[in-house]
N, C-alpha and C positions, 0 to 999 in steps of 0.2 A: 517422624519427620515434622518439622515445624509448620504450623499453619500460618496464615497471614496475621492473625491477631497475636500469635506468639512472637512473630518476627517484630511487629510493631512494639509489643511490650518489651522485648529484649532491647530494642533500640532505645526506648524511653528510660530503661534502667542503666544504660551505659554511664559510667562515671569516669570520664577521661580528662577532667579538668586539671588534675594534679600532675606534675611532671613525674615521669618514670612509670606512670600507669599505662600499660599496653592497651592500645585501642582494640576493641572487639570487632570482628568482621564476620559477616554472615553471607554465605554463598546462596544466592537466590536464582541461579541459572535454571535449574530444573523447574522451579516454581513458575518462572516466566515462560518457559517452553510449554508447560502444561496450560498456562493461562492463554497463550496464543492458540493452542489446540482447541480450547473451549470458546474463544471469543473472536478469533480472526479466521480460522479455518471454516469454510462454509460461507463466508461473506460473498454476496452476489452484487453484480453491477452490470449495467447495460449501456450501450453506446450506439450512435448512428453517425453516418457520414454520407455526404453527397458528392458524386463525381459528375461534373458538368462537361459533357462532350458535344455540346451544341455549337452551331455556327449560324451566322446570319445568311439566309437565302435571299431575302428581299429587304433591302434597306428602306427605312422611312426617310423621305426627302426632308422632313423637318427634324430629323435626329432619331437615333435609336434603330430598332429593327422591327419590321412589320411581320416577318415570318422567319421562324427558325427551322433549321434542319439538324439532324443528328439525334443524340439521345442523352438522357441523364440516368445515372445509376444511384439508387437509394439503398444503401447497405445498413443492416442492423446486426448487432451481436449481443449476446448475453452470456455471462460466464460466472464461475465461482472458484474460490480458492480451495485447493485440495490439501490433504494432510502433508505435513512437512516432509520434504525429501531428504534433506541433510542439514547438518549443523557444524559450524567451525568456530574456532576462536578460544580464548582463555576463559570466557564466561562472564558472569555478572556478580560482583561482590559489593555489598553495602557496608558502610561503617558510619561513624559519626564523629563530630567535633563540636566544641562549644564556642559560640560566638563570643569573643572577648569583651564586647561592649554590651550586648543584650543578655549574655549568659544563657542564650537559648540553644537547645540542642539542634544541630544541623545534620541531616542525613546526607552522606556523600556516596556517590555512585562511581564504581570502577567497572566499566563495561567494555567488553571486546567480544562481540558475538556476530556471526554471519549465519543467516538461515535462508534456506531455499524452499519456496513453496511452488509446486506445479499449479497451473490453472488450466481449465478447459471450459468449453462453451459451445454455443450453437450460433451459426451465422447464415444469413440469406441476403441476397441482393436482387432487387426488382429493377426492371428496365422500363423507362418511359421514353417513347419515341416521338419525334417531331419531323415534319409538321403534323399537326393534329393533336399533340399532347395526349397520347393514349398509352395505356399499359400494353407492352409488347413482349412480355415473358420474363423469365428469371435469368439474370446474369449468372447467378449461382444459387444453389438451394441445398439445404440439409447438410451443410458442412460443419465439422466440429474441430475448429482450431484449438491448438494447445500451446502452452508456453510455460515460462517460469518467472516467478517474482524473486528477486535476490535482495534481501534486506540486511543492511549492515548497521549495527548498533555500537556506538562508541561514546564513552563518557569518562571524565576524570574530574569529579567534583559534583556541582549542582546543576549541570546542564548536560542533557543527553541528546545526541544527534543520530538521526536515522537517515541513511542514504538508500534509496530504492532504485534498482535498475530492472530491466525486463528483457527477456530473451524469448523470441517467438520460434516455434518449431515449424519448419517448412513442410510443405506437402499439401497446403490448403489454399494456396494463392496469396498474393500480397495483400489484396483488399480485405478479405475475411480476417487475415492475421492482424492487419492494422487496426480494424475496428475493435476486435476483441482486446487488443493491447490497450487501446484507448479506455475501454471499460475497466481494465485492471489498474491502469494509472489512476483512475478516479477513486480507487480504494485507499489512496494515500491518507486522507483524513481519518479513515476507519482505523488504520494501523496506529496512527498518532493517538487517537482517542483511547484505543485499547491499552497502549503503553502508558498513557497518562493515568488511566484508572488503576493500572497495576502499581505505579509509583505511589499514588495516593493511598492505596491499601498498605503500603510499607510505612506510612506516616511521613512521607517526604513531600516537599513542595517544589521539587526540582522542575525545571522547565524542559520541554521536549521540542526540538526543532526537527523538521522533516524536509527532505529534498528529493 
């Protein structure tokens, strides 16, 4: 099986400038899946969110509120990416062409992959009560929300696009699920960085867009 150096060397040795010479293509699908397993699986992120359920009990005659009633909920969650659940699509093939003006070799990407990663974590929500602004117990505690990250990779040339969507698994309440989902959304730059590093190892300068 080719390693990354061998792939880059193979690309650098491609001679496709003359007509009639078939372009060499290399399938790097499994290499990328393995790279994700090493550098994206296990990634961690945390998030927090506040829910303000207070109301004004005593208004200030000069504006604002002198005394609040009700409560605020301060929720936190931390989670990590689990090993890949499934993979779909045609794969990832790289080839090359020669820039007709600079005569430099350009690595081209033909990518059609969808991967699904489960995620799981821990969440708790503390409650602050008013009037008095004091801790009045846990809104929820020791919950372990779960969900899935669905990442779709597409490319046809020198630009690769990543679309990420998220599915929460019910059973732990809307608030804990929402906070952990926020934490997983925050891992978008991590997946972009991992993919860019993989592309650079292939000797490519292709750009990566993520949404």
